[in-house]
C-alpha positions as CSV (number, residue, x, y, z in Angstrom):
1,X,128.6,80.6,82.2
2,X,129.1,83.5,79.6
3,X,125.4,84.0,79.5
4,X,125.3,84.4,83.4
5,X,128.0,86.9,83.3
6,X,126.2,89.3,81.0
7,X,123.2,89.1,83.1
8,X,125.0,90.3,85.9
9,X,126.5,93.2,83.6
10,X,123.0,94.3,82.7
11,X,122.0,94.3,85.9
12,X,124.8,96.4,87.2
13,X,123.7,99.1,84.6
14,X,120.4,98.8,86.0
15,X,121.8,99.3,89.8
16,X,123.9,102.3,88.1
17,X,120.3,104.3,87.2
18,X,118.8,103.0,90.3
19,X,121.6,104.6,92.4
20,X,121.0,108.4,92.2
21,X,117.4,107.6,93.5
22,X,118.4,105.4,96.0
23,X,121.1,107.8,97.0
24,X,118.7,110.7,97.1
25,X,115.8,109.0,99.1
26,X,118.7,107.5,101.4
27,X,119.7,111.2,102.3
28,X,116.1,113.3,102.4
29,X,114.4,110.5,104.0
30,X,116.2,107.6,105.7
31,X,118.9,109.4,107.5
32,X,116.6,112.7,108.9
33,X,114.3,110.0,109.6
34,X,117.2,108.0,112.0
35,X,118.3,111.6,113.6
36,X,114.7,112.5,114.7
37,X,114.6,109.0,116.0
38,X,117.7,109.7,117.8
39,X,116.8,112.9,119.2
40,X,113.3,111.7,120.5
41,X,114.9,110.0,123.1
42,X,116.9,113.7,124.2
43,X,115.9,117.1,126.0
44,X,117.3,118.5,123.2
45,X,115.7,122.6,122.7
46,X,116.1,122.4,118.8
47,X,118.9,124.8,118.7
48,X,121.6,124.1,121.2
49,X,124.0,120.9,120.2
50,X,124.0,120.0,123.8
51,X,121.4,117.3,125.2
52,X,120.8,114.6,127.4
53,X,119.2,111.3,126.5
54,X,116.3,110.9,128.8
55,X,114.8,107.4,127.4
56,X,111.0,107.2,127.0
57,X,110.4,110.5,128.9
58,X,109.3,112.3,125.8
59,X,106.8,109.2,124.7
60,X,105.5,109.1,128.2
61,X,104.5,112.5,127.9
62,X,103.0,112.5,124.7
63,X,100.6,110.0,125.7
64,X,99.4,111.5,128.9
65,X,99.0,114.9,127.5
66,X,95.6,116.6,126.9
67,X,96.8,119.1,124.3
68,X,97.9,116.0,122.5
69,X,95.0,114.3,122.3
70,X,93.1,117.2,121.3
71,X,95.0,117.5,118.4
72,X,95.0,114.4,117.5
73,X,91.1,114.5,117.5
74,X,90.8,117.6,115.8
75,X,93.2,116.1,113.4
76,X,91.1,112.9,112.6
77,X,87.5,114.6,112.2
78,X,89.1,117.4,109.5
79,X,90.6,114.5,107.8
80,X,87.7,112.2,108.2
81,X,85.2,114.9,107.4
82,X,87.6,116.4,104.7
83,X,87.4,112.9,102.9
84,X,84.0,112.1,102.7
85,X,82.9,115.5,101.3
86,X,85.8,115.8,98.7
87,X,85.2,112.1,97.7
88,X,81.5,112.7,97.4
89,X,81.5,116.2,95.3
90,X,84.3,115.4,93.2
91,X,82.5,112.1,92.0
92,X,79.4,114.1,91.6
93,X,81.1,116.8,89.6
94,X,82.6,113.9,87.6
95,X,79.8,112.2,86.8
96,X,78.1,115.5,85.5
97,X,81.2,116.8,83.4
98,X,81.6,113.2,82.2
99,X,78.6,113.6,80.1
100,X,78.2,115.3,76.7
101,X,77.5,118.8,78.1
102,X,77.8,121.8,76.2
103,X,81.3,124.0,77.6
104,X,82.2,120.8,80.1
105,X,85.9,121.6,79.4
106,X,85.4,125.2,80.8
107,X,83.2,123.7,83.6
108,X,86.1,121.2,84.5
109,X,88.7,124.3,84.3
110,X,86.5,126.4,86.6
111,X,86.1,123.5,89.2
112,X,89.7,122.6,88.5
113,X,91.2,126.2,88.9
114,X,91.2,126.0,92.9
115,X,93.9,123.8,93.1
116,X,96.3,125.3,91.1
117,X,96.2,128.3,93.6
118,X,98.7,128.0,96.4
119,X,96.7,126.7,99.4
120,X,98.6,129.9,101.5
121,X,96.7,132.6,99.4
122,X,93.3,130.6,99.7
123,X,93.8,130.8,103.0
124,X,94.2,134.5,103.1
125,X,91.6,134.9,100.7
126,X,88.5,133.0,102.6
127,X,90.1,134.3,105.6
128,X,89.5,138.0,104.2
129,X,85.8,136.7,102.2
130,X,85.1,135.6,106.1
131,X,85.8,138.4,107.8
132,X,84.3,140.5,105.5
133,X,82.4,139.4,102.5
134,X,80.2,136.9,104.6
135,X,79.1,139.8,107.4
136,X,78.7,142.1,104.1
137,X,76.0,139.7,102.5
138,X,74.3,138.9,105.6
139,X,74.1,142.9,106.2
140,X,72.3,143.0,102.7
141,X,69.6,141.3,104.4
142,X,69.4,143.1,107.2
143,X,71.4,141.1,109.7
144,X,73.9,142.5,111.7
145,X,75.1,139.9,113.8
146,X,77.3,137.5,111.4
147,X,81.1,137.3,112.2
148,X,83.5,135.2,110.7
149,X,83.2,131.5,111.6
150,X,87.1,131.3,111.9
151,X,86.6,133.6,115.0
152,X,84.0,131.0,116.8
153,X,85.4,127.9,118.8
154,X,82.2,125.9,117.4
155,X,82.8,126.5,113.7
156,X,86.2,127.4,112.9
157,X,87.6,123.8,112.1
158,X,84.1,124.0,109.6
159,X,85.4,126.7,108.2
160,X,88.9,125.7,107.3
161,X,87.0,122.7,105.6
162,X,84.9,124.7,103.4
163,X,88.2,126.3,102.6
164,X,90.1,122.8,102.0
165,X,86.9,121.3,100.0
166,X,86.6,124.2,97.7
167,X,90.5,124.0,96.9
168,X,91.1,120.3,97.0
169,X,88.0,118.6,94.8
170,X,89.6,119.6,91.1
171,X,92.2,116.7,91.7
172,X,90.0,113.8,92.6
173,X,87.6,115.0,89.7
174,X,90.0,114.7,87.1
175,X,90.9,111.3,88.4
176,X,87.3,109.8,88.3
177,X,86.9,111.6,84.9
178,X,89.5,109.6,83.8
179,X,88.1,106.3,85.5
180,X,85.0,107.2,84.0
181,X,86.2,107.2,80.6
182,X,87.6,104.1,80.7
183,X,84.5,102.8,81.1
184,X,83.5,100.8,78.0
185,X,80.4,102.8,76.8
186,X,78.7,99.0,75.8
187,X,78.5,98.0,79.3
188,X,76.7,101.3,79.9
189,X,74.2,100.4,77.1
190,X,73.6,97.0,77.9
191,X,72.5,97.1,81.4
192,X,70.1,100.2,80.0
193,X,69.0,97.6,77.3
194,X,68.4,95.1,80.0
195,X,66.4,98.3,82.0
196,X,68.6,99.2,84.6
197,X,68.3,103.0,86.2
198,X,70.5,105.4,87.0
199,X,71.1,104.0,90.2
200,X,71.5,100.4,89.3
201,X,73.5,100.9,86.5
202,X,75.6,103.2,88.8
203,X,75.9,100.6,91.5
204,X,76.8,97.7,89.4
205,X,78.4,98.7,86.2
206,X,80.0,102.4,87.0
207,X,81.3,102.1,90.7
208,X,83.0,98.3,90.4
209,X,85.1,100.0,87.3
210,X,85.7,103.4,89.1
211,X,86.9,101.0,92.4
212,X,90.9,102.3,91.6
213,X,90.3,105.6,91.3
214,X,88.2,105.8,94.2
215,X,90.6,103.9,96.2
216,X,93.8,106.6,95.0
217,X,91.3,109.5,95.3
218,X,90.5,108.0,99.5
219,X,94.3,107.2,99.9
220,X,95.5,110.8,98.5
221,X,92.7,112.7,100.6
222,X,92.8,111.4,103.7
223,X,97.1,111.3,103.9
224,X,97.1,114.8,102.7
225,X,94.2,115.9,105.3
226,X,96.2,114.0,108.3
227,X,99.3,116.2,107.5
228,X,97.6,119.5,107.1
229,X,99.6,122.5,108.6
230,X,99.8,125.5,105.8
231,X,96.0,125.9,105.6
232,X,95.3,126.0,109.3
233,X,98.4,128.1,109.9
234,X,97.9,130.7,107.9
235,X,94.0,131.0,108.9
236,X,93.7,130.2,112.7
237,X,97.0,129.4,113.8
238,X,95.3,126.4,116.0
239,X,92.5,128.5,117.5
240,X,90.8,130.0,118.7
241,X,91.1,128.6,122.0
242,X,92.8,126.0,120.3
243,X,89.8,124.4,118.3
244,X,91.4,124.2,115.3
245,X,94.9,122.8,116.5
246,X,96.2,120.0,114.3
247,X,99.0,117.8,115.2
248,X,101.2,119.9,112.3
249,X,100.7,122.9,114.1
250,X,101.1,121.4,117.8
251,X,104.4,119.8,116.8
252,X,105.5,123.4,115.7
253,X,104.6,124.9,118.6
254,X,106.4,122.4,120.5
255,X,109.4,123.0,118.2
256,X,109.6,126.6,118.0
257,X,107.4,128.4,120.6
258,X,108.2,125.8,123.2
259,X,111.7,125.2,122.0
260,X,111.0,121.4,123.2
261,X,112.8,120.0,120.0
262,X,113.1,116.4,121.7
263,X,109.2,115.9,122.4
264,X,108.3,117.9,119.5
265,X,110.6,115.0,117.5
266,X,108.8,112.3,119.5
267,X,105.5,113.5,118.4
268,X,106.3,113.4,114.6
269,X,107.8,109.9,115.0
270,X,104.1,109.1,116.7
271,X,102.7,111.2,113.6
272,X,104.9,109.3,111.4
273,X,103.4,105.7,112.8
274,X,100.1,107.2,112.8
275,X,100.1,108.0,109.0
276,X,101.7,104.7,108.2
277,X,99.4,102.5,110.0
278,X,96.3,104.6,108.7
279,X,97.7,104.2,105.0
280,X,98.2,100.5,105.4
281,X,94.8,99.9,107.0
282,X,93.3,102.0,104.0
283,X,95.0,100.6,101.5
284,X,93.8,97.0,102.6
285,X,90.3,97.7,103.3
286,X,89.7,99.7,99.5
287,X,91.8,96.7,98.0
288,X,89.5,94.3,99.9
289,X,85.9,96.2,98.3
290,X,87.8,96.4,94.8
291,X,87.6,92.7,94.8
292,X,84.0,92.3,96.5
293,X,82.9,94.9,94.1
């Protein structure tokens, strides 16, 4: 009986240590989420304290809104392309910089440095390079017809993806390098002694052992890309002709420009569910792949 009482006292102390974090999570996440769910069923304008419950009208409007579907398609197009490019380039850089190269720490710093720069500042820098630097570069070769890709609806999204890749490869590269450095050198040497080539060694030795790093990077980059807002906002603000409009900018415009707070919160709830579903599916797929590899 005394041992049970002492165990309960110890567990009570554990709860006291966890309680501040739980309260912070409650007030910073759960309460706003519940309030947003409530307002998503109203015609709230986002400013006044007056609103009227309209049931599922906001959700029906979202499903039938062509602008919403355009933003959703742009979001997934941007996120999928960015996730693949960032992870492939980061893995290639990690494989090169994990070798015993001269000045490899300097090169790691150079490639990691863009990820330290503010995304907003990166957007301004590249916007200037696209509008001034790129045309001037082509002017040296006698071509004066080159304009900023951010002003062309056909290339604007690709222009933003280039900025995001430049700014986003640093952290995944470091995670891949950490995974590579945990691979026992004996396994690689054994594979080489058995006559395995570079690609065979990578496929059957390296890749299975860095599978957790692949999972982490894929999840982090994809979820971050789906939530993109600041980079799009400072470079194109969803233009030209809404060709770079993503869910975050669409929700922002519905809330602060059109003053449709109820509709915007309904869009946010849908966006939240999409993020949850995509993350769970992705984790399930890559965890399964880790076991298979």
